[in-house]
N, C-alpha and C positions, 0 to 999 in steps of 0.2 A: 474321295479316297486320297490318302497321303501317298506321295511318291514312294516312300519306304515300302509300301505294300505292293508296288508295281514291279519291283525288280525280280528277276528270275535267277535262282542259284542252281536250277536243275541242269544236269548234264546227261548225255546219252552215250552208253557203251554198247555198241553192237546191238542196238534195238532195246536195250535194258535202260530205262530211265532211273536215275538216282536223284533224290530231292536236292542234294548238294554234292560237291565233289569230294567230301571228306570221308575216308574209310580208315580202317586200321590194318596194320601190316600183320600178316600171318605169323603166329607164334608169339605175339606180344600182347594178346588180348584174350587168351583162352579161346572159348567158343562163344563169348559174349556174357555168359552168366557171371563169370569171375569179376567183371567190371560193372555189372548192372547196378550196383549200389552207388557208384560214382558218376556214371554216365547214363544219360537218357538215350537208350539205344534207338529210340524213335527219331532222334535228331541227327543220327549218322546217315550218310549216304548209303553205306553198306557195312555190314559186319563180315570180316574175312576170318574164317576159322583157322585154328592151328592145323598143321598138316595132318591128313588122315591117310592111313595105309590100309592095305587089304587085311592085315593081321596086326595084333599089338606089337609095338616096337618098344624095347626097354630103354633105348637111348644109350648114351655114352657113360663111362664111369665118372665119378666126381673127383675133384672139383670141375664144374662145367661152365662157370661164369667168372669173369674177371673184369674189374674196372680198369679203364685206361684213360688217358687224358681226352676229355671231350667225347667219350664214347665207352663202349663195352665190347668185350669179346665173349662169344658164347660157343659152346660145343655141346649143346643139349643132345644132338644126335636124333632129332625129330621123334623124341619119345611121344607115343600116343597110344590110346587104348584100342585102336582099330575101328574099322567101319561099322561093325555090329553095335558096339557100345555107342559110337557117335550117332548112329541112326536112331537108336532107341532112347538115348538120354538127351543129347544136345539139340538135335533138330526140333523135337517137341517143345523145348524151352523157347526156342526162337520163334515159334508159331505166334506168340502173343504180341510180337512187335511189328510195327509198320516200317520196316527197313529191308533193304536188299540183303540177301545172304549169298556169300561167295564161299565155296568150300575149296580149301587148298588141298591138293592131292599129291602124295609123295609115293615113291616106289623104288625098288632096286632092280627091276627089270621091266620091260615093256608090258608084260603080262600083269605085273603088280598094279601098274597104273590103270590098265584097262578093266581089271576086276572092280576097282573102286568107281571108275567112271560109269560102268554099266549099272552098278548098284544104285548110284545116285540119279540115274536117268529117270527113275519113276518117283523121285521125291519132289512133290510140287513146291516144297519150301525152298528148294535150291534154285537160285536164279542164274548163277554162273559158276564155272569151275576155274580154279587157278592151278595150273600144273607146275609144280616145283621141279625144274630140270637141273637144279644144283645138286641133286642126289647122285651118289656114285653108282655107275652102271656095273653091277657085279659081274655081268657076263662079258664085259669089255675091259677087264683088268682094273676096274675101279675108277676110271676116268669119268667125270661127271657128264651126264647127258648133254648139259648145256655148254660144254667146252669144245664141241666138234660140230661144225655147221651141218654136216650130213646127218649126224645123230639128232640134232635139233629138228631138222625138217622131217626126219623119219618118225620121231616120237609124236610130233605135232600132227602129222598126217594120220597116224594110227589112232590117236585120241579123238581127233575130229570125226573119224569114221564111226566111232561108237557113241560119242557124246550127244545127248539130247539138249543140253544147255550150251550157250556160247562159251567158247574156250579162251581163257587168258593164259598165255605162256609167260612164266616168270623167268626173266633172264639173269644169268650170272654175270657179274662184272669182271670175273677172274679170267678174262679172255684178251686176246690181242686187239680184236676189232669188234666192238659191240654192234656196229651197224651190219656187219656180215651175219652175226647171229640173228639179229632182228629180221633181216631179209630172208634168212632161212626159215624162221618161224612163220613169217608171212607167206612164204612159198608153200609151206605145209598146211596152210589154211587157218592159221591163228586168227581169231576174231579181234583180240585185244592183246597188247603186250604190257607186262608190268616189270619195272626195273627201278632201282637195282636191288638185287639180293646182297648179302653181306660180302665184304672183301676179306680174303684170307689174311689173318694176322697172327702174331705170337707175342706172348709176354713171359719174361723170365723173372722169378723171384730171386734177387741177388743175395739176400740173407740166407735163404735155404738152398740157393744155387740149384734150383730145379724149375721146371715149367709151371707156370701158374695154372694151366689147364692140364688135366690128365691126358687129354687128347693131343697135347703139345700145341697144335694150331686150333684156331677158332674163327668164327665169322665176326668181323668187326662192323659195328653199326654205331649210330649216334651222330651228333652234330659235326664231328670231324670229317665224316665222309660226304657231307652235303654238297660241297662244290664239285666233287667227282661225280656224284649222282646227277646234278644239274647238267654237267657237260655231257654225260652219257644219254640223258633224256633228250637233250637238244640234238645230238648226233643221230639218235634213233628217229626222232621226228622228221629229220631231213631225209631219212633213208626209206621210210615205209609210209603207207597210207592208213594203216589201221590205228585206232585210238591207243593211247598210252596212259597207264597208271604210273605216276612218278612217286618214288619213295627213296629214302636215304637221308637220315638226319633231319627230318622235318620236325621242328618243335614249336614253331610259331606260325601265325597267319602269313607273315612276311615270307617265310620259307616256302609255304604252300603256294603262294601267289607267284613267287619266283619260278617254281617248278612248272606252273601252268603257263607262264609267259614263255618258258623254254619249249613248250609243246605238249605238256601233259593235259589230258582231259579231266583226270581225277588224280587224287593224291592219297597215299597211305601213311599213317602215322605209326611208328613202331616203338623204338627205344624210349621216346619221350613218355610213353604211357607208364613206364616203370617208375620214373621219378616225379611225374606230374599226371596223376590219373585223370585230371580234368583237361588235359592238353587238347583233345579232339573238340570239346565243346568251346574252348577258347579260340580255336582255329576257325570253327564255323562262324562264331560271332565276329571274329577279326576280318574274315573275308567279306561279311555283310557290311561291316563298317567301312572297309576299303571301297566297296562298290558305291556306298553312299557318298563317300568323300570325293570319288572320281566321277560321279555321275554315270556310273555304268549300269545299264538296265538289264543286261543279260550277261551272265558269267562267261558264256561262250565267246564274248568279244575279246577276252584276254588270252584264250588258248592259242599258243604259238604266235603271239603278237610280236615277239622279239625275234627277228630273223637275221 
């Protein structure tokens, strides 16, 4: 047997084994079907679906996307068809693939999240839940759940009490201290953390002298945010014991490996999917080539190796 066949790219997230650490970031890959002509979903560690709410959300008015240097701004507003359509249309499609399925859950109140979490509890195709706490909490004046450590711990605890699958809490970078938020999620019982979600940004069209996005502000993602994401993943890895899914501007295998060296067990590819639909496959192959070049037998050897 060749050495090439002996290396292991498998990683473990709270008892759920992924064949490799590469997944997709919620909202950049639909629910998998949209990219299935470009990407062999069987070769991904996991498919992470677009955010799913208890009822359909129309999203924000247009324009909702703007290009910026080395990145993009989006203010889609988590438009989605709701849990009923998702369960009847998207989950059956994913049945045919040998990959993990992680469903991203969004809500405007604690009850919204819990309704979706309970509905998904009986879906055997759902391996894990990713809870998007960058949503505004309508009952608390619109401040995002993820910007107050007490709210982070409370929503995590509430979700964990109802969830039948392991729970990933997706952290917002729009906070003073990411480690404080990470510790709050861990205290609430989070099985895994994912970060970073988008950074709040703005673009103004100087010719029209108006905002580029109808929402005025939007979430910034793409290569420009990568160094910030690496720093936050590193800080979080020093603060908690639970596994981390690192994301933010990953477009190459080098970016993914850097994130893992900083402490991420797995990585999510987001904005890169829009301009290179083959990005995830190139990253999977690039990680394997790196392991061959460095003589690494098990991918877990590099997780958090830089301290």
